[in-house]
C-alpha positions as CSV (number, residue, x, y, z in Angstrom):
1,M,-8.9,126.8,140.7
2,I,-7.6,123.8,142.7
3,I,-4.8,121.6,141.5
4,A,-4.1,118.4,143.3
5,S,-2.5,115.0,142.8
6,G,-3.4,111.5,143.6
7,R,-0.9,108.6,143.9
8,S,-2.5,106.5,141.1
9,G,-5.3,106.5,138.7
10,R,-7.5,104.7,141.2
11,H,-6.6,107.3,143.8
12,V,-7.4,110.1,141.4
13,A,-10.8,108.5,140.6
14,A,-11.6,108.1,144.3
15,L,-10.7,111.7,145.0
16,A,-12.8,112.9,142.1
17,S,-15.8,110.9,143.2
18,S,-15.5,112.2,146.7
19,V,-15.2,115.8,145.6
20,A,-18.1,115.5,143.2
21,Q,-20.3,114.0,145.9
22,E,-19.4,116.8,148.3
23,V,-20.1,119.5,145.7
24,K,-23.5,117.9,145.1
25,K,-24.2,117.7,148.8
26,I,-23.3,121.4,149.3
27,T,-24.8,122.9,146.1
28,G,-27.6,120.5,145.3
29,R,-26.2,120.1,141.7
30,S,-23.9,117.5,140.2
31,P,-20.7,119.1,138.9
32,S,-19.5,118.3,135.4
33,V,-16.7,115.7,135.6
34,E,-14.3,114.9,132.7
35,G,-11.6,112.3,132.5
36,M,-12.9,109.6,134.8
37,P,-12.4,106.6,132.4
38,N,-8.5,106.9,132.5
39,A,-8.3,109.1,135.7
40,D,-4.9,110.5,134.5
41,W,-6.3,114.0,134.7
42,V,-9.8,114.5,136.0
43,L,-11.4,118.0,135.8
44,I,-14.4,118.8,138.0
45,D,-16.3,121.9,137.0
46,A,-18.3,123.1,140.1
47,G,-19.2,126.4,138.7
48,D,-17.1,129.0,140.5
49,V,-14.5,126.4,141.3
50,I,-12.6,124.2,138.9
51,V,-10.7,121.2,140.4
52,H,-7.9,119.5,138.5
53,L,-6.8,116.1,139.8
54,F,-3.7,114.5,138.3
55,R,-1.6,111.4,138.6
56,P,1.9,112.8,139.6
57,E,3.6,112.2,136.3
58,V,0.7,113.8,134.3
59,R,0.7,116.8,136.6
60,E,4.4,117.2,136.1
61,F,4.1,116.9,132.3
62,Y,1.3,119.6,132.0
63,N,2.7,121.8,134.8
64,L,-0.4,124.0,135.0
65,E,1.3,126.0,137.8
66,K,3.6,127.6,135.2
67,I,0.7,129.7,134.0
68,W,0.9,131.8,137.2
69,V,4.7,132.2,137.3
70,S,6.0,135.5,136.0
71,D,8.9,135.5,133.5
72,K,11.1,137.1,136.1
73,S,10.6,134.4,138.7
74,A,10.7,131.6,136.1
75,H,14.0,132.8,134.9
76,R,15.3,133.0,138.5
77,T,14.1,129.5,139.2
78,S,15.6,128.0,136.1
79,A,19.0,129.7,136.7
80,T,19.4,128.0,140.1
């Protein structure tokens, strides 16, 4: 899983288009792409790899990274 941010909706859409084109070039198959109309959060399903592209405020809101933080390290981070 790859999680990345663009600077704006337009930037996220451009990144998503570029990634989708590269996936097709490498694999010969078009990946499934969701979220392009708004480009707040675009998900690209390339099979073994899932790419999440966010606008910064949307990435902060959903905070997908918290899924991989243990309770112990999350507690330590919030206490500081």
